[in-house]
Every structure is written in C-alpha cells, then in structure tokens.
A tleap script that builds the chain and sets N, CA, C and O, in Angstrom:
source leaprc.protein.ff14SB
mol = sequence {
  NMET GLY ASP TYR PHE THR ALA ALA THR GLU
  GLN ILE LYS SER SER GLY ASN GLU PHE MET
  ASP GLU PHE THR VAL GLY ARG ASN LEU VAL
  LYS GLY SER TRP GLU LEU GLN ARG VAL SER
  PHE PHE THR SER LEU ILE SER THR ARG VAL
  GLU GLN LEU THR ALA ASP VAL ARG PHE HIE
  TRP ASP ALA PRO TYR TRP GLU ALA ILE CSER
}
set mol.1.N position { 29.198 62.314 -52.030 }
set mol.1.CA position { 29.805 61.626 -51.292 }
set mol.1.C position { 29.335 62.073 -49.485 }
set mol.1.O position { 28.807 61.227 -48.763 }
set mol.2.N position { 29.564 63.145 -49.115 }
set mol.2.CA position { 29.478 63.864 -48.107 }
set mol.2.C position { 28.322 63.132 -47.029 }
set mol.2.O position { 28.576 62.866 -45.854 }
set mol.3.N position { 26.973 62.869 -47.728 }
set mol.3.CA position { 25.650 61.998 -47.087 }
set mol.3.C position { 26.169 60.657 -46.773 }
set mol.3.O position { 26.029 60.291 -45.606 }
set mol.4.N position { 26.701 59.917 -47.540 }
set mol.4.CA position { 27.253 58.447 -47.117 }
set mol.4.C position { 28.290 58.901 -45.878 }
set mol.4.O position { 28.010 58.416 -44.782 }
set mol.5.N position { 29.084 59.501 -45.923 }
set mol.5.CA position { 30.228 59.518 -44.945 }
set mol.5.C position { 29.670 59.834 -43.696 }
set mol.5.O position { 30.013 59.197 -42.700 }
set mol.6.N position { 28.684 60.927 -43.621 }
set mol.6.CA position { 27.956 61.490 -42.686 }
set mol.6.C position { 27.034 60.359 -41.915 }
set mol.6.O position { 26.941 60.271 -40.691 }
set mol.7.N position { 26.422 59.577 -42.798 }
set mol.7.CA position { 25.692 58.461 -42.401 }
set mol.7.C position { 26.355 57.457 -41.824 }
set mol.7.O position { 25.872 56.872 -40.854 }
set mol.8.N position { 27.860 57.043 -42.481 }
set mol.8.CA position { 28.532 56.328 -41.807 }
set mol.8.C position { 29.099 56.522 -40.128 }
set mol.8.O position { 29.187 55.681 -39.234 }
set mol.9.N position { 29.411 57.922 -40.136 }
set mol.9.CA position { 29.911 58.450 -38.922 }
set mol.9.C position { 28.755 58.420 -37.914 }
set mol.9.O position { 28.957 57.942 -36.798 }
set mol.10.N position { 27.565 58.904 -38.250 }
set mol.10.CA position { 26.497 58.555 -37.472 }
set mol.10.C position { 26.270 57.372 -36.692 }
set mol.10.O position { 25.868 57.333 -35.529 }
set mol.11.N position { 26.602 56.293 -37.536 }
set mol.11.CA position { 26.121 54.956 -37.417 }
set mol.11.C position { 27.136 54.441 -36.428 }
set mol.11.O position { 26.824 53.711 -35.487 }
set mol.12.N position { 28.305 54.831 -36.666 }
set mol.12.CA position { 29.597 54.620 -35.968 }
set mol.12.C position { 29.304 55.269 -34.239 }
set mol.12.O position { 29.521 54.508 -33.296 }
set mol.13.N position { 28.869 56.524 -34.017 }
set mol.13.CA position { 28.379 57.317 -32.768 }
set mol.13.C position { 27.516 56.107 -32.061 }
set mol.13.O position { 27.822 55.753 -30.922 }
set mol.14.N position { 26.446 55.490 -32.756 }
set mol.14.CA position { 25.452 54.854 -32.051 }
set mol.14.C position { 25.612 53.611 -31.805 }
set mol.14.O position { 24.876 52.961 -31.063 }
set mol.15.N position { 26.606 53.168 -32.418 }
set mol.15.CA position { 27.069 51.483 -32.388 }
set mol.15.C position { 28.017 51.218 -31.596 }
set mol.15.O position { 28.707 52.215 -31.384 }
set mol.16.N position { 28.448 50.049 -30.915 }
set mol.16.CA position { 29.271 49.813 -30.240 }
set mol.16.C position { 30.307 48.711 -30.734 }
set mol.16.O position { 31.343 48.464 -30.116 }
set mol.17.N position { 29.886 48.007 -32.029 }
set mol.17.CA position { 30.453 46.952 -32.819 }
set mol.17.C position { 31.621 47.901 -33.615 }
set mol.17.O position { 31.442 48.862 -34.364 }
set mol.18.N position { 32.787 47.312 -33.202 }
set mol.18.CA position { 33.986 48.137 -34.216 }
set mol.18.C position { 33.997 47.498 -35.482 }
set mol.18.O position { 34.397 48.231 -36.387 }
set mol.19.N position { 33.662 46.296 -35.828 }
set mol.19.CA position { 33.765 45.605 -37.093 }
set mol.19.C position { 32.507 46.249 -38.014 }
set mol.19.O position { 32.746 46.644 -39.156 }
set mol.20.N position { 31.295 46.321 -37.502 }
set mol.20.CA position { 30.324 46.504 -38.342 }
set mol.20.C position { 30.322 48.358 -38.624 }
set mol.20.O position { 29.616 48.864 -39.496 }
set mol.21.N position { 31.214 49.149 -37.737 }
set mol.21.CA position { 31.646 50.483 -37.828 }
set mol.21.C position { 32.397 50.632 -38.969 }
set mol.21.O position { 32.193 51.525 -39.792 }
set mol.22.N position { 33.409 49.649 -39.071 }
set mol.22.CA position { 34.494 49.932 -39.915 }
set mol.22.C position { 33.750 49.264 -41.502 }
set mol.22.O position { 34.057 49.788 -42.572 }
set mol.23.N position { 32.960 48.304 -41.451 }
set mol.23.CA position { 32.347 47.762 -42.615 }
set mol.23.C position { 31.324 48.698 -43.310 }
set mol.23.O position { 31.019 48.599 -44.498 }
set mol.24.N position { 30.718 49.818 -42.258 }
set mol.24.CA position { 29.401 50.796 -42.709 }
set mol.24.C position { 30.272 52.014 -43.633 }
set mol.24.O position { 29.888 52.594 -44.648 }
set mol.25.N position { 31.673 52.176 -42.828 }
set mol.25.CA position { 32.174 53.319 -43.292 }
set mol.25.C position { 32.621 52.582 -44.902 }
set mol.25.O position { 32.268 53.086 -45.968 }
set mol.26.N position { 33.315 51.527 -44.813 }
set mol.26.CA position { 33.686 51.198 -46.242 }
set mol.26.C position { 32.505 51.208 -47.307 }
set mol.26.O position { 32.500 51.800 -48.387 }
set mol.27.N position { 31.602 50.491 -46.807 }
set mol.27.CA position { 30.688 50.457 -47.629 }
set mol.27.C position { 30.177 51.815 -48.095 }
set mol.27.O position { 29.905 52.061 -49.270 }
set mol.28.N position { 30.068 52.667 -47.098 }
set mol.28.CA position { 29.298 54.188 -47.753 }
set mol.28.C position { 30.254 54.864 -48.554 }
set mol.28.O position { 30.007 55.479 -49.592 }
set mol.29.N position { 31.495 54.696 -47.945 }
set mol.29.CA position { 32.554 55.435 -48.921 }
set mol.29.C position { 32.771 54.785 -50.452 }
set mol.29.O position { 33.224 55.548 -51.306 }
set mol.30.N position { 32.500 53.564 -50.784 }
set mol.30.CA position { 32.247 52.822 -51.902 }
set mol.30.C position { 31.121 53.606 -52.648 }
set mol.30.O position { 31.103 53.934 -53.835 }
set mol.31.N position { 30.267 53.812 -51.761 }
set mol.31.CA position { 28.720 54.065 -52.360 }
set mol.31.C position { 29.038 55.793 -53.151 }
set mol.31.O position { 28.780 56.243 -54.268 }
set mol.32.N position { 29.610 56.297 -52.098 }
set mol.32.CA position { 29.978 57.627 -52.351 }
set mol.32.C position { 30.799 57.758 -53.538 }
set mol.32.O position { 30.474 58.392 -54.542 }
set mol.33.N position { 31.853 57.140 -53.371 }
set mol.33.CA position { 32.857 56.597 -54.856 }
set mol.33.C position { 32.024 56.387 -56.012 }
set mol.33.O position { 32.118 57.120 -56.996 }
set mol.34.N position { 31.276 55.500 -55.951 }
set mol.34.CA position { 30.701 55.209 -57.487 }
set mol.34.C position { 29.704 56.455 -57.767 }
set mol.34.O position { 29.444 56.788 -58.923 }
set mol.35.N position { 29.100 57.200 -56.522 }
set mol.35.CA position { 28.154 58.160 -57.132 }
set mol.35.C position { 28.750 59.297 -57.653 }
set mol.35.O position { 28.181 60.051 -58.443 }
set mol.36.N position { 30.078 59.473 -57.163 }
set mol.36.CA position { 31.089 60.765 -57.722 }
set mol.36.C position { 31.449 60.241 -59.442 }
set mol.36.O position { 31.501 60.946 -60.450 }
set mol.37.N position { 31.632 58.942 -59.316 }
set mol.37.CA position { 32.524 58.745 -60.626 }
set mol.37.C position { 31.292 58.536 -61.400 }
set mol.37.O position { 31.718 58.446 -62.552 }
set mol.38.N position { 30.003 58.405 -61.445 }
set mol.38.CA position { 28.782 58.617 -62.219 }
set mol.38.C position { 28.427 59.802 -62.278 }
set mol.38.O position { 28.120 60.156 -63.416 }
set mol.39.N position { 28.354 60.481 -61.584 }
set mol.39.CA position { 28.436 62.075 -61.620 }
set mol.39.C position { 29.482 62.467 -62.662 }
set mol.39.O position { 29.150 63.077 -63.679 }
set mol.40.N position { 30.870 62.082 -62.383 }
set mol.40.CA position { 31.833 62.689 -63.077 }
set mol.40.C position { 31.609 62.443 -64.718 }
set mol.40.O position { 31.865 63.341 -65.520 }
set mol.41.N position { 31.118 61.169 -65.125 }
set mol.41.CA position { 30.986 60.326 -66.171 }
set mol.41.C position { 29.956 61.306 -67.073 }
set mol.41.O position { 30.373 61.886 -68.076 }
set mol.42.N position { 28.499 61.433 -66.584 }
set mol.42.CA position { 27.862 62.276 -67.084 }
set mol.42.C position { 28.175 63.827 -67.349 }
set mol.42.O position { 27.776 64.530 -68.277 }
set mol.43.N position { 28.973 64.148 -66.303 }
set mol.43.CA position { 29.412 65.763 -66.639 }
set mol.43.C position { 30.244 65.813 -67.823 }
set mol.43.O position { 30.142 66.782 -68.576 }
set mol.44.N position { 31.202 64.705 -68.114 }
set mol.44.CA position { 31.870 64.584 -69.174 }
set mol.44.C position { 31.436 64.374 -70.512 }
set mol.44.O position { 31.911 64.923 -71.505 }
set mol.45.N position { 30.330 63.393 -70.478 }
set mol.45.CA position { 29.377 63.537 -71.532 }
set mol.45.C position { 28.867 64.883 -72.103 }
set mol.45.O position { 29.072 65.138 -73.290 }
set mol.46.N position { 28.120 65.870 -71.192 }
set mol.46.CA position { 27.660 66.621 -71.103 }
set mol.46.C position { 28.703 68.123 -71.728 }
set mol.46.O position { 28.239 69.030 -72.418 }
set mol.47.N position { 29.894 68.039 -71.335 }
set mol.47.CA position { 30.665 68.995 -71.525 }
set mol.47.C position { 31.207 68.614 -73.154 }
set mol.47.O position { 31.224 69.417 -74.087 }
set mol.48.N position { 31.579 67.359 -73.202 }
set mol.48.CA position { 31.998 67.057 -74.861 }
set mol.48.C position { 30.493 67.265 -75.764 }
set mol.48.O position { 30.614 67.843 -76.844 }
set mol.49.N position { 29.241 66.862 -75.395 }
set mol.49.CA position { 28.677 67.747 -76.501 }
set mol.49.C position { 28.476 69.139 -76.591 }
set mol.49.O position { 28.166 69.616 -77.683 }
set mol.50.N position { 28.618 69.916 -75.519 }
set mol.50.CA position { 28.764 71.292 -75.422 }
set mol.50.C position { 29.628 71.751 -76.464 }
set mol.50.O position { 29.347 72.464 -77.427 }
set mol.51.N position { 30.868 71.173 -76.091 }
set mol.51.CA position { 31.770 71.759 -76.858 }
set mol.51.C position { 31.626 71.356 -78.337 }
set mol.51.O position { 31.918 72.194 -79.191 }
set mol.52.N position { 31.176 70.074 -78.719 }
set mol.52.CA position { 30.774 69.892 -80.312 }
set mol.52.C position { 29.863 70.947 -80.930 }
set mol.52.O position { 30.040 71.528 -82.000 }
set mol.53.N position { 28.553 71.136 -79.808 }
set mol.53.CA position { 27.444 71.989 -80.527 }
set mol.53.C position { 28.366 73.651 -80.608 }
set mol.53.O position { 28.267 74.393 -81.585 }
set mol.54.N position { 29.150 73.946 -79.483 }
set mol.54.CA position { 29.979 75.142 -79.660 }
set mol.54.C position { 30.450 75.149 -80.990 }
set mol.54.O position { 30.056 75.949 -81.840 }
set mol.55.N position { 31.369 74.183 -81.196 }
set mol.55.CA position { 32.096 74.223 -82.555 }
set mol.55.C position { 31.232 73.996 -83.710 }
set mol.55.O position { 31.681 74.596 -84.687 }
set mol.56.N position { 30.031 73.278 -83.992 }
set mol.56.CA position { 28.929 73.704 -84.965 }
set mol.56.C position { 28.721 75.212 -85.109 }
set mol.56.O position { 28.804 75.807 -86.183 }
set mol.57.N position { 28.436 75.791 -83.899 }
set mol.57.CA position { 27.748 77.055 -84.002 }
set mol.57.C position { 29.108 77.915 -84.622 }
set mol.57.O position { 29.122 78.546 -85.679 }
set mol.58.N position { 29.958 77.794 -83.896 }
set mol.58.CA position { 31.349 78.560 -84.829 }
set mol.58.C position { 31.625 78.691 -86.203 }
set mol.58.O position { 31.981 79.642 -86.898 }
set mol.59.N position { 31.355 77.408 -86.446 }
set mol.59.CA position { 31.450 76.970 -87.866 }
set mol.59.C position { 30.424 77.971 -88.889 }
set mol.59.O position { 30.589 78.861 -89.724 }
set mol.60.N position { 29.441 77.332 -88.350 }
set mol.60.CA position { 28.049 78.000 -89.121 }
set mol.60.C position { 28.233 79.405 -89.063 }
set mol.60.O position { 27.987 80.057 -90.078 }
set mol.61.N position { 28.662 80.023 -87.948 }
set mol.61.CA position { 28.822 81.503 -87.377 }
set mol.61.C position { 29.836 82.135 -88.630 }
set mol.61.O position { 29.446 83.093 -89.298 }
set mol.62.N position { 31.006 81.576 -88.840 }
set mol.62.CA position { 31.923 82.001 -89.307 }
set mol.62.C position { 31.736 81.882 -91.113 }
set mol.62.O position { 32.094 82.641 -92.014 }
set mol.63.N position { 31.015 80.574 -91.119 }
set mol.63.CA position { 30.535 80.299 -92.820 }
set mol.63.C position { 30.674 81.340 -93.725 }
set mol.63.O position { 31.635 81.418 -94.490 }
set mol.64.N position { 29.461 82.417 -93.666 }
set mol.64.CA position { 29.574 83.289 -94.641 }
set mol.64.C position { 30.683 84.392 -94.474 }
set mol.64.O position { 30.474 85.289 -95.291 }
set mol.65.N position { 31.552 84.584 -93.865 }
set mol.65.CA position { 32.801 85.117 -93.773 }
set mol.65.C position { 33.705 84.597 -94.744 }
set mol.65.O position { 34.300 85.037 -95.728 }
set mol.66.N position { 33.615 83.598 -94.184 }
set mol.66.CA position { 35.053 82.541 -95.132 }
set mol.66.C position { 34.413 82.429 -96.788 }
set mol.66.O position { 35.223 82.442 -97.714 }
set mol.67.N position { 33.132 82.335 -97.036 }
set mol.67.CA position { 32.563 82.023 -98.343 }
set mol.67.C position { 32.624 83.596 -98.954 }
set mol.67.O position { 32.439 83.711 -100.165 }
set mol.68.N position { 32.828 84.579 -98.308 }
set mol.68.CA position { 32.745 85.946 -98.841 }
set mol.68.C position { 34.177 86.390 -99.204 }
set mol.68.O position { 34.449 87.106 -100.169 }
set mol.69.N position { 35.094 85.866 -98.289 }
set mol.69.CA position { 36.497 86.319 -98.574 }
set mol.69.C position { 37.348 85.149 -99.587 }
set mol.69.O position { 38.546 85.368 -99.766 }
set mol.70.N position { 36.885 84.236 -100.072 }
set mol.70.CA position { 37.295 83.166 -100.662 }
set mol.70.C position { 36.822 83.267 -102.147 }
set mol.70.O position { 37.085 82.364 -102.942 }
savepdb mol mol.pdb
quit
C-alpha cells in the first residue's frame, strides 16, 4: 500500500490540479486497500492449511502412543 500512496503523493507534488490530486490519491489508496485485502485473504488460506497439516502430523505422531495404551 505504501507504493500506491507514494505514487499519489509524488503526483500531487508535480501537479497543480487539486481535483486530479484528490482523485489520484483516492484511486491509489483503493488499489492499495484491494492489494492488502488480497494478501490478507491468501495469508489466511495458507495459515488455515498449515494448521490442518500440523493437526494431521500431531494426530499421526501421537497415534502409536494412543494405540499402545488402549
């Protein structure tokens, strides 16, 4: 998101049109927001899958122990 904000800030400095500046800042912040949401979504999917794999490993790791005591 920082790259989009930086690009908008640079355009504000180089442009004299206030409407264009506000539009550019808004557009770039929305792009940054969507990118952040996309990264958050994929991070959530990956962490969920890691939790599932970890649970599988723990179950299979502990299985012989539980079978031995039952």
